[in-house]
C-alpha positions in Angstrom: 9.4 28.0 5.0 8.3 25.8 2.1 7.4 27.3 -1.3 6.2 25.7 -4.4 4.4 27.0 -7.5 1.7 24.5 -8.7 0.3 25.2 -12.2 -3.5 25.7 -12.0 -3.5 25.4 -8.2 -1.3 28.5 -7.4 1.7 29.3 -5.2 2.0 27.7 -1.8 4.2 29.5 0.7 3.9 27.5 3.9 5.2 28.4 7.3 3.0 26.3 9.6 1.8 22.7 9.7 -1.2 21.8 11.9 -2.0 18.2 12.5 -4.6 16.2 14.4 -3.2 13.4 16.6 -5.5 10.4 16.9 -6.3 8.9 13.5 -3.7 11.1 11.8 -0.3 10.7 13.6 -1.4 7.9 15.9 -3.6 4.8 16.1 -5.2 4.1 19.5 -3.0 6.9 20.9 0.2 5.2 19.8 2.4 7.3 17.4 2.9 5.6 14.0 6.4 4.5 13.2 8.3 7.0 11.0 6.2 10.0 12.2 8.8 11.3 14.7 11.6 11.4 12.2 9.4 13.0 9.5 8.1 15.7 11.8 11.5 16.6 13.1 12.8 16.8 9.5 9.9 19.1 8.6 10.4 21.2 11.8 13.5 22.7 10.1 11.2 24.4 7.5 7.8 24.6 9.2 6.4 25.4 12.7 4.7 22.1 13.7 1.5 22.3 15.8 -0.5 19.2 17.0 -4.1 20.1 18.0 -6.2 17.3 19.4 -9.0 16.2 21.7 -6.4 13.6 23.0 -9.1 10.9 23.1 -6.6 8.3 24.6 -4.7 10.7 26.8 -1.4 9.7 25.1 -0.5 12.7 22.9 2.1 14.3 25.2 4.0 11.1 25.7 3.7 10.1 22.0 5.1 13.5 20.9 8.0 13.5 23.3 11.2 14.3 21.4 9.4 15.9 18.5 9.9 19.6 17.8 6.2 20.6 18.0 3.7 22.5 20.0 0.8 20.4 21.5 -2.6 21.9 22.1 -5.3 19.8 23.8 -8.8 20.9 23.1 -11.7 20.9 25.6 -14.8 19.0 24.7 -17.3 20.8 22.5 -17.0 22.6 19.2 -13.6 21.2 18.4 -14.2 21.7 14.7 -14.5 25.5 15.3 -11.5 25.5 17.7 -9.4 23.9 15.1 -10.3 26.3 12.3 -9.9 29.2 14.6 -6.4 28.0 15.5 -5.5 27.8 11.8 -6.9 31.2 11.1 -4.9 32.7 14.0 -1.7 31.2 12.5 -2.6 32.5 9.1 -4.5 30.0 7.0 -2.9 31.2 3.8 0.5 30.1 5.2 -0.7 26.9 6.8 -0.9 23.2 5.7 -3.1 21.0 7.8 -3.5 17.2 8.0 -6.4 15.3 9.6 -9.0 12.6 9.2 -11.9 13.4 11.5 -15.1 15.3 10.9 -13.9 17.9 13.3 -10.8 18.4 11.1 -12.8 19.3 8.0 -13.1 23.1 8.6 -9.3 23.4 9.2 -8.6 21.4 6.1 -10.8 23.6 4.0 -9.5 26.8 5.5 -5.8 26.0 5.1 -3.7 26.8 2.0 -3.1 23.1 1.7 -5.4 20.5 3.4 -4.4 16.8 3.4 -6.8 14.1 4.6 -5.4 10.8 5.7 -7.1 7.4 5.8 -5.6 5.2 8.5 -6.9 2.4 10.7 -9.8 4.4 12.1 -10.8 5.7 8.7 -11.6 9.2 7.6 -14.9 11.1 7.6 -16.4 12.1 4.3 -16.4 15.7 5.5 -12.6 15.7 5.8 -12.2 13.9 2.5 -14.4 16.5 0.7 -12.7 19.4 2.4 -9.1 18.3 1.6 -7.0 19.2 -1.4 -5.7 15.7 -1.5 -5.9 12.4 0.3 -3.2 10.0 1.4 -3.5 6.5 2.9 -0.2 6.8 4.9 0.8 9.6 7.2 4.5 9.3 6.5 3.7 9.5 2.8 1.6 12.6 3.5 4.5 14.2 5.4 6.9 13.3 2.7 4.8 15.3 0.2 5.9 18.4 2.2 9.5 17.2 2.2 9.4 16.7 -1.6 7.1 19.4 -2.9 7.3 18.4 -6.5 5.1 15.5 -5.5 2.4 18.1 -4.6 2.9 19.6 -8.1 2.4 16.2 -9.7 -0.8 15.6 -7.8 -2.4 19.1 -7.7 -1.6 20.7 -11.1 -4.3 21.1 -13.6 
């Protein structure tokens, strides 16, 4: 569990982390360097879930050796499937990270939504739904490892 009190934002008590794969943890299906170590470090405090359409069919291999649960979504209404997943986990105890239009509802529903802008960009819907935006996935994950960084960014 990860807890932090952010003045003007509120208390965050996180137990779950939900992440998109392509465009968030990976580019063209290939895991970004540093992600494996960061996720395994966070897995001590948070249950890690990767939920993806798996566009390139490489998510299972890319996540090998990472303490996480992979869910591959069927085609159609993936935005709804992602927000339903977060709600089943408990949105008030969940942080989510994504970049795509289909990630926007889960980013908005989560206690903490982080949008990332990597090589494939990020949809305006995900940027508008997020609480904050990062240009580096490892940096986004490190926000959770060092929660005072969240305070510095999100306080009023």
